[in-house]
C-alpha positions as CSV (number, residue, x, y, z in Angstrom):
1,M,14.2,-31.5,-1.0
2,T,11.4,-31.7,-3.5
3,E,8.1,-33.5,-3.6
4,A,7.3,-36.2,-6.1
5,L,6.0,-35.1,-9.5
6,T,2.3,-34.6,-9.8
7,P,0.8,-36.9,-12.5
8,R,0.1,-34.0,-14.7
9,S,3.6,-32.5,-14.6
10,A,5.2,-36.0,-15.0
11,V,3.3,-36.6,-18.2
12,L,4.1,-33.1,-19.5
13,A,7.8,-33.7,-18.6
14,E,7.9,-36.9,-20.6
15,Q,6.3,-35.0,-23.6
16,L,8.7,-32.1,-23.3
17,F,11.7,-34.4,-23.1
18,A,10.5,-36.3,-26.1
19,N,10.3,-33.1,-28.0
20,G,13.7,-31.8,-26.9
21,L,12.2,-29.1,-24.7
22,L,13.3,-30.4,-21.3
23,P,16.9,-31.2,-20.1
24,A,17.7,-34.8,-19.8
25,D,17.8,-34.8,-16.0
26,G,14.7,-32.7,-15.3
27,A,11.0,-33.2,-14.9
28,A,9.0,-30.5,-13.3
29,E,9.7,-30.0,-9.6
30,R,7.7,-28.3,-6.8
31,S,9.2,-27.5,-3.5
32,P,7.2,-27.7,-0.3
33,E,5.0,-24.7,0.4
34,T,6.9,-21.8,2.0
35,P,6.9,-22.3,5.7
36,P,4.4,-20.3,7.8
37,E,5.4,-16.9,9.2
38,T,7.5,-17.2,12.3
39,A,8.1,-14.7,15.1
40,G,11.8,-14.5,15.4
41,A,14.3,-12.7,13.1
42,A,16.5,-15.8,13.1
43,D,13.6,-18.0,12.0
44,V,12.7,-15.5,9.3
45,E,16.3,-15.4,8.0
46,A,16.4,-19.2,7.9
47,A,13.1,-19.3,6.0
48,V,14.3,-16.7,3.5
49,H,17.6,-18.5,3.0
50,A,15.6,-21.7,2.3
51,I,13.6,-19.9,-0.3
52,A,16.8,-18.5,-1.8
53,D,18.4,-22.0,-1.9
54,R,15.3,-23.4,-3.7
55,S,15.6,-20.4,-6.1
56,R,19.2,-21.3,-6.7
57,H,18.3,-24.8,-7.6
58,A,15.5,-23.6,-9.9
59,A,17.9,-21.1,-11.5
60,R,20.2,-24.0,-12.5
61,R,17.3,-25.7,-14.3
62,M,16.2,-22.4,-15.9
63,A,19.7,-21.8,-17.3
64,R,19.4,-25.1,-19.2
65,A,16.0,-24.4,-20.7
66,N,15.8,-23.6,-24.4
67,R,13.7,-20.9,-25.9
68,A,10.8,-23.1,-26.9
69,W,10.5,-24.3,-23.3
70,K,10.6,-20.8,-21.8
71,D,8.2,-19.4,-24.4
72,R,5.7,-22.2,-23.6
73,G,5.9,-21.1,-20.0
74,L,5.3,-17.5,-20.8
75,R,2.2,-18.3,-22.8
76,A,1.0,-20.6,-20.1
77,V,1.3,-17.8,-17.6
78,A,-0.6,-15.4,-19.9
79,A,-3.4,-17.9,-20.4
80,A,-3.6,-18.6,-16.6
81,L,-3.9,-14.9,-15.8
82,L,-6.9,-14.6,-18.0
83,E,-8.5,-17.8,-16.8
84,R,-8.1,-16.8,-13.2
85,K,-8.8,-13.1,-13.7
86,A,-11.7,-13.1,-11.3
87,Q,-9.6,-14.6,-8.5
88,V,-6.9,-11.9,-9.0
89,L,-9.4,-9.1,-9.2
90,A,-11.1,-10.2,-6.1
91,A,-7.8,-10.2,-4.2
92,N,-7.0,-6.8,-5.7
93,G,-10.3,-5.5,-4.5
94,K,-9.4,-6.3,-0.9
95,D,-6.1,-4.5,-1.2
96,V,-7.6,-1.4,-2.8
97,A,-10.4,-1.2,-0.2
98,A,-7.8,-1.5,2.6
99,G,-5.7,1.2,0.8
100,K,-8.7,3.6,0.7
101,A,-9.4,2.9,4.4
102,N,-5.8,3.7,5.3
103,G,-5.8,7.0,3.4
104,T,-3.5,5.9,0.6
105,S,-2.8,8.6,-2.0
106,A,-4.6,8.6,-5.3
107,A,-1.3,8.1,-7.1
108,M,-0.5,5.0,-5.1
109,L,-4.1,3.7,-5.4
110,D,-3.8,4.0,-9.2
111,R,-0.6,1.9,-9.1
112,L,-2.2,-0.6,-6.8
113,T,-5.4,-1.1,-8.9
114,L,-5.8,-3.9,-11.4
115,T,-8.7,-4.0,-13.9
116,G,-9.7,-6.5,-16.5
117,A,-8.0,-4.3,-19.1
118,R,-4.8,-4.1,-17.1
119,I,-4.7,-7.9,-16.7
120,Q,-5.2,-8.2,-20.4
121,G,-2.3,-5.9,-20.9
122,L,-0.1,-8.1,-18.6
123,A,-1.1,-11.1,-20.6
124,D,-0.3,-9.3,-23.9
125,A,3.1,-8.3,-22.6
126,L,3.9,-11.9,-21.8
127,E,2.9,-12.9,-25.3
128,N,5.2,-10.1,-26.6
129,L,8.1,-11.5,-24.5
130,A,7.5,-14.9,-26.0
131,N,8.0,-13.4,-29.4
132,L,11.2,-11.7,-28.6
133,P,14.6,-13.4,-29.2
134,D,16.1,-15.3,-26.4
135,P,19.1,-13.3,-25.0
136,V,20.7,-16.4,-23.5
137,G,23.6,-17.7,-25.6
138,N,23.8,-14.5,-27.7
139,V,27.4,-14.0,-28.8
140,V,28.6,-10.5,-27.6
141,R,32.0,-10.9,-29.4
142,G,34.3,-13.6,-30.4
143,Q,37.5,-14.4,-32.3
144,T,40.1,-17.0,-33.0
145,L,43.6,-16.2,-31.6
146,P,46.8,-16.8,-33.5
147,N,47.5,-19.9,-31.3
148,G,44.1,-21.4,-32.5
149,L,42.1,-20.8,-29.3
150,R,38.5,-20.0,-30.2
151,L,36.9,-17.3,-28.0
152,R,33.3,-16.3,-27.4
153,Q,31.7,-14.0,-24.9
154,I,28.1,-14.9,-24.5
155,N,25.1,-13.8,-22.5
156,V,24.1,-16.0,-19.6
157,P,21.4,-15.7,-16.9
158,M,22.2,-13.8,-13.7
159,G,20.9,-16.7,-11.6
160,V,18.7,-15.6,-8.7
161,V,17.2,-12.1,-9.2
162,A,15.4,-10.5,-6.3
163,A,13.1,-7.5,-6.4
164,I,11.7,-5.3,-3.7
165,Y,9.0,-3.0,-4.8
166,E,5.9,-1.0,-3.6
167,A,2.2,-1.5,-4.3
168,R,2.5,-2.3,-8.0
169,P,1.1,-5.8,-8.7
170,N,1.9,-5.5,-12.4
171,V,5.6,-5.5,-11.4
172,T,5.1,-9.0,-10.0
173,V,4.1,-10.3,-13.5
174,D,6.6,-8.2,-15.4
175,I,9.6,-9.3,-13.3
176,A,8.5,-13.0,-13.3
177,G,8.1,-12.9,-17.1
178,L,11.4,-11.2,-17.7
179,G,13.1,-13.6,-15.3
180,L,11.6,-16.6,-17.0
181,K,12.6,-15.5,-20.6
182,S,16.1,-14.7,-19.5
183,G,16.6,-18.0,-17.7
184,N,16.6,-16.7,-14.1
185,A,14.7,-17.5,-10.9
186,V,13.1,-14.6,-9.1
187,I,12.3,-13.8,-5.5
188,L,9.7,-11.1,-5.0
189,R,8.9,-8.7,-2.1
190,G,5.9,-6.7,-3.2
191,G,4.9,-4.8,-0.2
192,T,2.1,-5.1,2.4
193,A,-0.3,-2.8,0.5
194,A,-0.6,-5.4,-2.4
195,A,-0.2,-8.5,-0.3
196,A,-3.5,-10.2,-1.3
197,T,-3.0,-9.4,-5.0
198,N,0.6,-10.5,-5.1
199,A,-0.3,-13.8,-3.3
200,A,-2.9,-14.5,-5.9
201,L,-0.5,-13.6,-8.8
202,V,2.3,-15.7,-7.4
203,S,0.0,-18.7,-7.1
204,V,-1.1,-18.3,-10.7
205,L,2.5,-18.0,-11.9
206,R,3.7,-21.0,-10.0
207,D,0.9,-23.2,-11.1
208,A,1.4,-22.1,-14.7
209,L,5.1,-22.9,-14.6
210,D,4.4,-26.3,-13.1
211,S,1.8,-27.0,-15.8
212,V,4.4,-26.9,-18.5
213,G,7.2,-28.7,-16.6
214,L,9.2,-25.6,-15.5
215,P,10.2,-25.4,-11.8
216,A,7.6,-23.6,-9.8
217,D,10.4,-22.3,-7.6
218,A,11.5,-20.1,-10.4
219,V,9.0,-17.6,-8.9
220,Q,8.8,-17.2,-5.1
221,S,7.8,-14.5,-2.7
222,V,8.9,-13.4,0.8
223,D,5.9,-11.2,1.3
224,Q,4.6,-13.4,4.2
225,Y,7.7,-12.4,6.2
226,G,7.1,-8.7,6.0
227,R,9.9,-6.2,6.7
228,E,12.0,-8.9,8.4
229,G,11.8,-10.9,5.2
230,A,12.8,-8.0,3.1
231,N,15.8,-7.3,5.4
232,A,16.8,-11.0,5.3
233,L,16.6,-10.9,1.5
234,M,18.9,-7.8,1.4
235,Q,21.4,-9.6,3.6
236,A,21.4,-12.9,1.6
237,R,24.8,-12.4,0.0
238,G,25.9,-15.5,-1.8
239,R,22.3,-16.7,-2.2
240,V,21.0,-13.8,-4.3
241,D,22.9,-12.7,-7.3
242,V,21.3,-9.3,-7.8
243,L,18.6,-7.2,-6.0
244,I,16.5,-4.6,-7.8
245,P,14.5,-2.1,-5.8
246,R,11.6,-0.4,-7.6
247,G,9.6,2.4,-6.0
248,G,9.9,5.7,-4.3
249,R,13.1,7.4,-3.1
250,E,12.8,6.2,0.5
251,L,12.5,2.5,-0.5
252,I,15.3,2.7,-3.1
253,Q,17.7,4.5,-0.7
254,S,16.9,2.0,2.1
255,V,17.8,-0.9,-0.1
256,V,20.9,0.8,-1.5
257,T,22.1,1.7,2.0
258,N,21.4,-1.6,3.8
259,A,21.8,-4.4,1.2
260,K,24.8,-6.6,1.2
261,V,23.8,-8.3,-2.0
262,P,24.7,-6.5,-5.3
263,V,22.1,-3.9,-6.1
264,I,21.0,-2.3,-9.4
265,E,19.6,1.1,-8.4
266,T,16.4,2.2,-10.1
267,G,15.6,5.8,-9.5
268,E,12.8,8.1,-8.9
269,G,11.7,10.1,-11.9
270,N,12.1,13.9,-11.5
271,V,11.6,14.2,-15.2
272,H,12.1,17.5,-17.1
273,I,10.9,18.9,-20.5
274,F,12.6,21.9,-21.9
275,L,10.3,24.0,-24.2
276,D,12.8,25.7,-26.6
277,A,11.9,29.0,-28.2
278,S,11.5,27.3,-31.6
279,A,9.0,24.7,-30.4
280,N,5.7,24.4,-32.3
281,E,2.7,25.3,-30.2
282,E,0.4,22.4,-31.3
283,M,3.2,19.8,-30.7
284,A,4.1,21.3,-27.4
285,V,0.5,21.3,-26.1
286,E,-0.1,17.7,-27.2
287,I,3.2,16.4,-25.8
288,L,2.9,18.2,-22.4
289,L,-0.7,17.0,-21.9
290,N,0.4,13.4,-22.7
291,A,3.6,13.6,-20.5
292,K,1.7,15.0,-17.5
293,T,-1.8,13.7,-17.6
294,Q,-2.0,10.3,-19.3
295,R,-0.9,8.5,-16.1
296,P,0.5,11.0,-13.5
297,S,1.4,8.3,-11.0
298,V,4.3,6.7,-12.9
299,C,8.0,7.5,-13.0
300,N,8.2,8.7,-16.6
301,T,5.6,11.5,-16.1
302,V,7.0,15.0,-16.5
303,E,7.4,16.8,-13.2
304,T,9.2,20.1,-14.3
305,L,8.6,22.2,-17.4
306,L,11.4,24.6,-18.3
307,V,10.2,27.3,-20.7
308,H,12.6,29.4,-22.8
309,S,12.0,33.1,-22.3
310,G,11.7,33.6,-26.0
311,S,8.9,31.0,-26.4
312,T,5.5,32.3,-27.4
313,V,3.6,29.1,-26.7
314,L,3.5,29.3,-22.9
315,P,0.0,30.7,-22.6
316,A,-1.5,27.9,-24.8
317,V,0.5,25.2,-23.0
318,A,-0.4,26.5,-19.5
319,A,-4.1,26.9,-20.4
320,A,-4.3,23.4,-21.7
321,L,-2.6,21.9,-18.6
322,R,-4.9,23.9,-16.3
323,A,-8.0,22.8,-18.2
324,A,-6.8,19.2,-17.7
325,G,-6.7,19.7,-13.9
326,V,-2.9,20.3,-13.5
327,T,-1.8,22.6,-10.7
328,L,1.1,24.8,-11.9
329,H,3.9,25.5,-9.4
330,A,5.4,28.5,-11.2
331,D,8.4,30.8,-10.6
332,E,7.9,34.5,-10.5
333,R,8.8,35.0,-14.2
334,I,6.3,32.4,-15.3
335,R,3.6,33.8,-13.1
336,A,4.1,37.2,-14.6
337,A,3.9,35.9,-18.1
338,L,0.7,33.8,-17.6
339,P,-2.6,35.3,-18.6
340,A,-4.8,36.3,-15.6
341,S,-7.2,33.5,-16.5
342,V,-4.5,30.8,-15.9
343,A,-4.1,30.2,-12.1
344,S,-0.8,29.1,-10.6
345,V,0.9,28.8,-7.2
346,P,4.4,30.1,-6.3
347,A,7.1,27.6,-6.7
348,T,9.9,26.9,-4.2
349,D,13.1,25.0,-4.3
350,E,11.2,22.0,-2.9
351,D,9.1,22.0,-6.1
352,W,12.2,21.6,-8.3
353,A,13.2,18.5,-6.3
354,T,9.7,16.9,-6.1
355,E,8.5,13.9,-8.0
356,Y,4.8,14.7,-7.6
357,M,3.3,11.6,-9.2
358,D,0.1,13.5,-9.4
359,L,-1.5,16.4,-11.4
360,D,1.1,18.9,-10.3
361,L,3.8,20.5,-12.4
362,A,6.7,22.8,-11.5
363,V,7.3,25.5,-14.2
364,A,10.4,27.7,-14.5
365,M,11.5,30.2,-17.1
366,V,15.1,30.0,-18.5
367,D,17.0,32.3,-20.8
368,S,19.0,29.8,-22.8
369,L,19.7,26.1,-23.4
370,D,22.7,26.4,-21.1
371,D,20.3,27.6,-18.3
372,A,18.0,24.7,-18.9
373,V,20.8,22.2,-18.8
374,K,22.1,23.8,-15.6
375,H,18.7,23.4,-14.0
376,I,18.5,19.8,-15.1
377,R,21.9,19.0,-13.8
378,T,21.0,20.5,-10.4
379,W,17.7,18.8,-9.8
380,S,17.4,15.8,-12.1
381,T,17.4,12.2,-10.8
382,G,18.9,11.0,-14.0
383,H,15.8,9.3,-15.3
384,T,14.4,11.0,-18.4
385,E,14.7,14.5,-19.9
386,A,13.2,15.9,-23.1
387,I,13.5,18.9,-25.4
388,L,10.8,20.3,-27.7
389,T,12.5,22.2,-30.5
390,N,12.7,22.9,-34.2
391,D,16.4,23.8,-33.9
392,L,18.6,20.8,-34.8
393,G,21.7,22.3,-33.2
394,N,19.9,22.7,-29.9
395,A,18.6,19.2,-30.1
396,E,22.1,17.8,-30.7
397,R,23.5,19.9,-27.8
398,F,20.8,18.8,-25.5
399,I,21.5,15.1,-26.3
400,A,25.2,15.6,-25.7
401,E,25.1,17.6,-22.5
402,V,22.2,16.1,-20.6
403,D,23.4,13.1,-18.6
404,S,20.3,11.0,-18.0
405,A,19.3,7.4,-18.7
406,A,17.0,8.6,-21.5
407,V,17.0,11.8,-23.5
408,I,14.1,12.5,-25.8
409,V,13.6,14.9,-28.6
410,N,10.1,16.1,-29.7
411,A,8.2,13.2,-28.0
412,S,6.5,12.4,-24.7
413,T,8.6,11.3,-21.7
414,R,6.0,8.5,-21.3
415,F,8.0,6.5,-23.9
416,T,10.7,5.7,-21.3
417,D,9.2,2.3,-20.7
418,G,10.4,-1.2,-21.6
419,G,7.3,-2.2,-23.4
420,E,7.2,1.1,-25.4
421,L,10.8,0.7,-26.4
422,G,10.4,-2.8,-27.7
423,L,11.9,-4.6,-24.7
424,G,8.6,-6.5,-24.0
425,A,8.5,-5.3,-20.4
426,E,10.9,-3.9,-17.8
427,V,12.1,-4.9,-14.4
428,G,12.8,-1.2,-13.6
429,I,14.5,1.8,-15.0
430,S,18.1,2.0,-13.9
431,T,19.5,5.5,-13.2
432,Q,23.0,4.2,-12.4
433,K,25.7,3.6,-15.0
434,L,27.2,0.2,-14.2
435,H,25.9,-2.9,-16.0
436,A,22.5,-1.5,-16.9
437,R,21.0,2.0,-17.5
438,G,17.5,3.0,-18.5
439,P,14.7,0.5,-19.0
440,M,15.9,-3.0,-18.0
441,G,14.6,-5.7,-20.2
442,L,15.8,-9.2,-21.0
443,T,19.5,-8.5,-21.9
444,E,19.9,-6.5,-18.7
445,L,18.9,-9.6,-16.7
446,T,21.9,-11.4,-18.1
447,T,25.6,-11.3,-17.5
448,T,28.4,-12.7,-19.7
449,K,30.6,-15.7,-19.7
450,W,33.8,-16.3,-21.7
451,I,34.0,-19.6,-23.6
452,V,37.5,-20.6,-24.5
453,Q,37.9,-23.7,-26.8
454,G,41.2,-25.2,-27.6
455,E,43.0,-28.3,-28.9
456,G,45.6,-28.8,-26.3
457,Q,47.2,-25.3,-26.3
458,I,49.3,-24.3,-23.3
459,R,50.5,-20.9,-22.3
460,A,54.2,-20.2,-23.1
């Protein structure tokens, strides 16, 4: 059931339809407000199913929206974020204060915190999405068969895309924007730590969509139902088309293990850089500082540095990292090679497996490219690995032999990011191999459909 159109959305719907931007059967719709939190698991499940059903209805409308209509929605959301920035920052301030009181780590607080500049960045990303081509309707392949049948395989929206993520309110906007542009409806579970911020952002998003005649239910949240809501979302097979977890290992594995709906697994970033013997000192220092210190709390930050035993740049690299406040967790050979002025702590196997998400770096010495690749295969999460080298043969071998979602040569690992790679934004970085791998942008939120057109042909 839906409520009657507001006067503003009714007028906009008429204007959009007159300009060919709105399907013939649709004016803007708003569903009733999400029911209040209830105590029983069965009640929560019913409420989440109701949200999913409204998302399904909204997704059918979104699938019919053309590019101009969707881009207008993206720009409306961008403008609304800036107009209501004070409201969002006030809500975020409550979450950050609560996080500090609860002893939240510095890395998680950094992810949780919004600033005026970060909100401007979110608005800019939405504008960039609006400028990107619409993936829906893109012809993947096609041909005419000898019997005259005309075939096309085209990209179509997934439908209802759900996301469960930790205290990262920017993800709320990124996923909503990508879902809108790719013609999907999204259901969000953003975590208790960012509850106030996400509530404010979802309100902004829904109001902006309604203001241009798009269904507000294309963006919904189950945050008000807490863990029970997340569990119900994971079990909503048939109502949710795909679920994407984004966060730490514990969250991701919990979703992968317990979900009954299809899941695209995004992974933690135990990211490696191999410093080859031929690497230039100035380049190595600059890249390592950027990859480790620019924003340590994110998943594309380097966590392990592998140094070829023939390299002469270790002292300069280590000194620069220490000067930037990085704690070096070094193996015995690295500790022996470091100048006395460069402090380090002994590394253990736990360090090779750790995604620090802070100013800590595991450092090991290897004798060859083969040893570096062996270490990466043992400890990598399949996210991003990089090589710094002036040896083309080693670069090509590294590319061929390292099996991660992103492999980088002579550049910072911080480039494994949807925005940096020209995707506009990302819903997550997939470390699996089916359907999507690496930063997931617009195309990764679509599936395909075969279109077969004939003139009366029958199969012999």
